[in-house]
N, C-alpha and C positions, 0 to 999 in steps of 0.2 A: 595279560592284563585281565583281571576279574571283572565281571559285570558291575559289581559294586563300585570298584575303582573308576570304571568308565563313567558310570552315572554321576558319581561325585565330581569328577573332572568336568563333565558336561555342565552340571549345575553351577560349578564355580566359574567356568568360562563365561557363560551367559549371565550369571548372577552379578559378577563383578562389573561387567559392561553395563548391565541394567542399572545398577546402583550409581555408577559414574555418570551415565548419560541421562538418566531419568530421575531417579530418586533424589540424589544430592542436589542437582540444579533446581528441582521443584521446591525443596524446603528452603534453599538459599534465596529463591526469587519470589516466594509467595508472600513475603512480608518485607518488601523493600521500603526503607525509610526515605521520605522525601529529602532531597538535598537542596540546600540554599546556596545561591550564588555568593561568592566571596566579596568582601569589601574591595573597593577599587575598580570594580567592573561596572559596565553600564547597567547591568541587571542586579546590582548589589542588593541583598536582602530579599530578593524574590525567590520563591520556591520553584524549582524546575519540575513542572508537572503538565504534561499535554492535556488540553481540555477537549473533551468530546462529550457532547450531550445531544438530546433530542433525535432528530432525523439521522444524524451521523451514526448513532448507536444502532438504529434500525438498519441503516445501510450496511453496517459491519455484519449483521446477521444475514442479509441478502447475499453479501460477498461470500460468506461461508457456505450458505445453502446451495449456491451455484458452483461451488468448487473452484473459485478463482485462485485460491491458494495453491492449487495443484500445479499451476503453470506460472504463477507470479510469486516472487519472494518479496519480503519487506525488510530486508537486512543488508545493510552496507557492511560487508565483512571487515573485521578488525585486521590489522596488518599481519599478525601472526597466522591468520587463516587464509591469506590471499587477498591482498589489498584491492578494493573495488573503486578506489578514488579516481583511477584513470578512466573509468567508464563515464562517458559524457552525461553530466547532470544527474547521475544516479544518486550521488551523495549530497546533492545540493547544487547551487549555481556558482560557477567560478567567477561570474561577473554580475552579481545582483546589483541592480541600479541603485538601491538604497543602502545595502549592507556590505557590498563588496563580495569577497569569497566566503560563501556559507557552507562549503563542503565539509563533511565530517562523517565519522563512522557511527554506526548504530550502537546504542547501549541499552541495557535492560530497562532503565528508567523511561525510555521512549514508549514503553507499553504500559506504564502505570495507568490504572483506571480502566483498562480493557479486561473484559471477562475472558477473552481468549486472544493470545498474541498470534497474529497471522504472519508468522515468519516465513511460511511457504514450504513447498516440497521440492519443486524443480524450477528451472528458468527457461521454460519453453517460450515465455514472453519476458519482457524487460522487468526489472525490479521496480516496485511501485512505492518505495519509501518516500520519494519526493515527487510522485506523479502530479499532485496538485500544483506544485510550484513549476514543474516542467511544462505542464499543460498551458498554464497562463503565460509563460515566457516564450515558448517556442512553437506551439502547435496551432493556436487559434488564428483563424483568418480574420480579416478586418470586419468588425461588427458582429462577430460570432461569440456567443457566450460559452463558458466552459461546459454548462449543462448540455447545450446543443451538440457540441463536439462529441461528448460521451454518448448521447442518445444515438446519433448516427453510427458511431463506431460499434456500439453494442447491437444495434438492429441488423446491420449488414456489414460486418467487418471484412469478410472475404473480398468484397468489391471495393475496398478502400486501399488504394496504393498511395502512400504519402512518402515522398523522398526523405522526409525528416525522421520517420519512424520505420520505414520499410513496409513491406506488404504484411498485413495483419495475419496472424495464425490463429487468432481467437475465433471460436465458433460463434455463429449468429445467435442472438437471444431475442427473437421476435415474440416469444411468450411473455416477455416483460412489458409488452406494449398492448394497447387495446385498439381494435378496429371498430370504429363507431360510424353511425350514419351522420352525414354532414347536416348540421342544423344551422339555418341562416347562412352567415358568412363563413362558418366553420370555426374551429378552435385556433387560437393563436399558437398553441403548442404543437399543432399537427406537423408531422415530418413530411418533407418533400420527397416522398417515395411513391411508387406505384401501389395503388389500392383498388379495390373493386369500385366500379362507377357509383358515385353517390356516397362513398365512404372515405374515411380518413384514418390515419394511424397516429395515435397520440401516446405519449409515455404514461405507463401505469404508476401506481403509488410505489411499487417496489423499485423500479428503475430510478425513480426520482430520489428515493432514499439512498440507493447505491451511488448515484451521481454525487450526492452530498458527501458521502463517505469518501469517494475517490478524490474529490476536490479538497477534502480536508487533509489529505496525506502530504504533509509538509514537515517532515522530521529533520529540518535543517536549522532549527533555532539554536541560538547560542547555548552551550552546555557549561556547567560548572567546571572549573579547571581540573578537578579530580576525576572527571569523567571523560575528558578530552584526550584520547590516546592516539589521535590521528597523527600520521607523520607530517613532516613539513610539506606545505602546499607549494606546488610549482605552477 
């Protein structure tokens, strides 16, 4: 085999894969047209479009900056790629109090309006597609807010063993919090953690934005029939 043939073969092998995996999907998904729910459904006439504004957008940037996508995905895989529907609550709730079974697969339109789709790299941690819904339904203790749960989890996750989620493998993120001198009775937002005498630990602006983003992750809303490829639910 000549060097020229070898190089051409190498370029073709990697080039075809690059076209199929990167270029073609990019051009197909860069200009998705909004889809309207069909007549006869509860959402008839409504446009399927996830709404994300304000602090949620800022939180997505914090999520990216801290590499959360390296350990968490946001994709409930389609059946042909290995069905994720059996994973507890990942694709939605099987017994939502108001809407019944909301589980479904992820589709490209779930990421409309996002400057970057955080589909993730590995699953060192659980998928976060429906973390906001799962958090509210399963993880909160009585009287605890979703924000508080996230703050404690991010501040010191290694010390958090919860039978509902297992022992956390997420690294601690104390740099997202501020250590301040206690003024008066102290801040209502102060975490119940050890701090230097006369000081308290409070969430910073970045972790507040990140918490808002994580709570917003509820990709289990009804989808138009033409996007619902999920198998029968059991």
